[in-house]
N, C-alpha and C positions, 0 to 999 in steps of 0.2 A: 357090142356097139360098133358101128361102122366108123371109119375114119375118112374124112374128106376135108377140103379146104373150107374156111369160114368166110370167104369173100361174099359180100352182099351181091344180090342179083336182082333183076327187074321186078316190076309190080306183081304182087301175089294174087290179085283178083279174088280175094276171099268172098265167099257167099255168106249171107246171113241166115241161110236155111239150116236145117238140122245137120249135124255132122255124121260122119261114118261110124260104124260100130267101133267098139273098143280098139284104140290104137295099139299096134304092136310095140314091143320093146324097141325094135329097130326104128320105128317111126318116132317114138317118143324121145329117144336119146340120139336122134340123128344129128350129127354135126353139120350135115349138108342142108339143113333147113334154110330155104332162101329168104332173103330180106325183102320186105316190101319197099317200094320207092318212097323217098322222103316226102312227107306231107307237111306243109306249113301249118303249124299249130300254135295258136295264140298263147295257150296256157304254158307251152314249153319255151316261149320266146324270151322270157325274162322281163317282159314289160311290166312296169309297176302298176298295181291296181289303184283305183281312186283312194285318196287318203282317208276320206270319211264316208262310211257306208252305214246304212241303217242296220240295227241289230235288235231283234225281239228281246224281251226280258229274259234274263238268265244266261245270255251268251257273254262270254268273257273275251275281250279283245286280245289279240296276240301282238299288236303293234307292228305287224309285218304288212307290207304292201300286197304281196301275193304269196299265199301259202301253197305248198305242194304235197306235203305228206306229213303223217303223224305216227308216233308210236308211244307206248307206255312202258315204263320200266321202273322198278324200285319205288313205286308210288309217285313218280313224276311223269309229266306229259312233255314229250319232245315234239316240237313242231319245226319242220323245214320250210323255209321261205326266204325270198330275196336271195341274199348271199350268206345266210346264217342258219344255224339251228338254235332255236330259243327253247329253254327248259323252264317249265312252270310247275308250281305246286298245283294240286287239283282246284284250289280256290282262285287261281288266276295270277298269283304272285310270281313275278319273274325271278328265277333263281340265278340264271346266267344266260348269256348269249355267246355262241361260238361262231366266229367269223371264218369264212372260207374264201379262197381266191376265186373259186368257181361256184356256180349255182348248185346247191344240193337239191336233187330232184326226188330222192327217196331215202329213207333212213330206217334202221332197226337197231335196237340195243340188245346185246346178248353176251353172256360170259364176260362181263365187265369191259365190253368194247362197244364203241359207237361205229356202226358201219354205214357209210354214206355212198349212195349211188349218184354219180355225176351223169352227164348225158351218155357217155360211152365207156365208162370204166367205174370201178368200185374202189373206195378208200377204206382201209381198215385202220381205225383210229382208237386211241384211248378215250376215256370219257371227257377229257378236256379238249378233244379235237385234234390232238397231235397225231399225224399220220405215221403208222407203224409199217404198213405195207400197202401196195397199190397194184391192182391188176393191170394187165396190158389193155390196150384199146380193144373192145369186144367186137365191134363191127363198124363199117363206114357209116351206116345209117342207124346205128343204135339209138334208142330213146328209152332209157331205163325209167321205170315208173313205180316199182315196188320191190321190196326185199323181204326175205325170210331166212331164218337160221334153223337148221336141223339140230337134233340133240347132240350129234357128234361134232358140231361146229361148222359143218358144210353150209355154204351160203348159196341161196338161190336168188337170182336177179331177173325179174320180169322185164322183158324188152319189147315195148310196143312197136319199135321200128322194124324188128324182124319177126314179130308175132311168135316169139319163142321165149324160153326161159334158160338162162345160163346157170350151170352148176359150177361153183368155185370152191376150192379147198379152203380150210381154215387159214392157210398161210397166204392165200391170194392167187393160187395157180388156177387158171381156167381149165376145167376138166371136160365139160360137155356142153353142147347146146341142146336143150330139150324142146321138142316140138310135140304138138298134139292136135287131134281133130282132123278135119278133112284136108287132104293134101299135105299133111305133116305140119300144119300151122294152127295156132289158136286164132279164132275169129275175134279180134280185139281192136279197139281204136289205138292210134299211136300214143295218145296222151294218158290213158289209164288202163291198167292191166293188173288187178289186185291179186296178191298171193299172201299166204301166211303159213306158218308151220304149227301144227297142233296134233296131239295124240299120235305121234310117230307118222304123220302124214303131211304131204304137201297139199294144202288146200288152195284151189285155184278158182277164183270167180271168173267165169267165162262170159263176158257181157254180150258178145255177139250171138251166143247160143242160149242166153237167158237161163243160165244154170250155174251150179256150183259142183266142182269135181274134186275128188280126193285121189292122190297118187301116193304110192309108197316110195321109199328112198331110191329104189331101182328103176322107177319110171313106169311101173305098171298101174293102170287105172284100177282103183278099188271100188269106187262108187261114184254116181252122179245123180243129181236131182235138179228139178226146176223146169219151168215152162214159160212160154210167152203168153201172158194173160193180163187183162185189165183188172182181174180179181186180186184180192189180197194174197191168195195162195200162189200167185205167179209174179212175173216181172214184165212190166210194160215197156213201151218205147223201143228204140232201135238197139240200145245197149245198156242192159241192167242185169245183175247188180253191179254197183261201182265200188263196193268195198265189202269185205267179209271178215268176221272175227269168230272165234270158236271158244265156247265156255269150257270150264273144266269138266263139265258133265257131257261134253260133246255136242251141245246145241249150237246152232248157227245164228249169228247176228248179221244181218245184211243191211246195206244202205242203197237207196235208189235216187236217181237224178230226175230232173224234169218236175214231176210232182213228188217232192222230197218225202221220203219215208225211211224209218228204221224199223225193221221187223225181226221177230224171233221165230226160228224154225226148229223143229225137233231134230234129234239125231238121224231120223229117217227122212228128213226133208219136208215133213208135214208142217204146214203153217200153224203157229201157236198164237201169236198176238202181235199187235202193233205197239212198238215201244215209243215211237214218236211219229206223229202224223204231220201233214203239211202245215197245220196251224202252229207248229213249234218252230217253223222256219220263216225266213223272210221270203214269202212266196213270190213277191214282185221280182226279186232277183232271180229266183229259180225258174220262173216262167220264161225267162229269156233263153233258157237252155232248150235247143231244138231237139226234142225227143223223136221227131219223125225223120231226122236227117239220115243220110246214108252212113253206114258204119265208118267209112273212111273220113267223114267230115266231123265226127263227134270230137269235141275239143275239151270239154270240161267234165270231169267226173263229179264235181260238186261237193261230195261228202266223203269223209274217211271215218271209220269206226275202229275203236279199240276197247279193251276191257280193263277195268280197274276194280278188282274185287267183284262186288255185285252191282257195279254201275257200268254203264256204257259211256265212253268218252266219244263225242262226235265233233269233228272239225268240219266247219262249213267254209269251203273255199270262196263262196260268193261274198261272204262278209269278213273273211280272215279272222274268225273267232271260233271258240270251242265251248262246249257245254256238256254237263254230265246228266245222264238220265238213269233212272232206276231200271235194272235189267228186266224186271217183270212186276 
């Protein structure tokens, strides 16, 4: 790995075309990946969403004005929104609400810890929200959107501001900045950049490339699949998928914005089935998402997915509510 300063630098000029061949280890773990210029993003602004929004049948309200991220652990659903993390039973009963001084933008629960991503740094907390450690400020224009925890406790923080992923030690030491794709950057919007850890791999949803990628812990690309297509076997719009989860058997659950869908793909990336189609969502709200916009102007990921046994938990940001679907 090369060593260089982590200062942010000017506009990245990412293209939405296909990326270069498999990135090298040097590219992927480059600390010198440049930051894109700050983009004003409504979903990151902290502005409260309307208090009352329509919800189709089956959706459970979170009571939050604006939701940002979700994770599932120990049979509970954790939702980040406003200035809190709300914890629910799967049936929608609120267990507790943990308040924070700053807006939690992304969360993950692992090894009896609640890990919270703020705009430009990460908090390592106990399950009651008490901070045990805190990283340094990651970058001037950082915009954290998603977190993942490896088997050894290493933390990965997806940063839409720098189009890269930070690797952090279990104690909160910032180790590396991971980059990938053309020019050493991921082609992602500033406001959503989904990652997860599954089956000893870092799984990255690459919205600007319309695909899902798997990397090993050392930053080597292991596999990638997906294509831009209006068909069910691909991903449409300027930037999809917007969320990804992986089953115990290695299958992929993806979510799409614009025309909302949750789909299941096999271990090889082949389309299996639609878990939830547009009819399951408030389409009126989702139609307001401009799927034809440029990558840099995409503001709302719309949907998060996670797995709870043989069910998919979906969080719909447009209605600040969640629902459970059968996996297949």
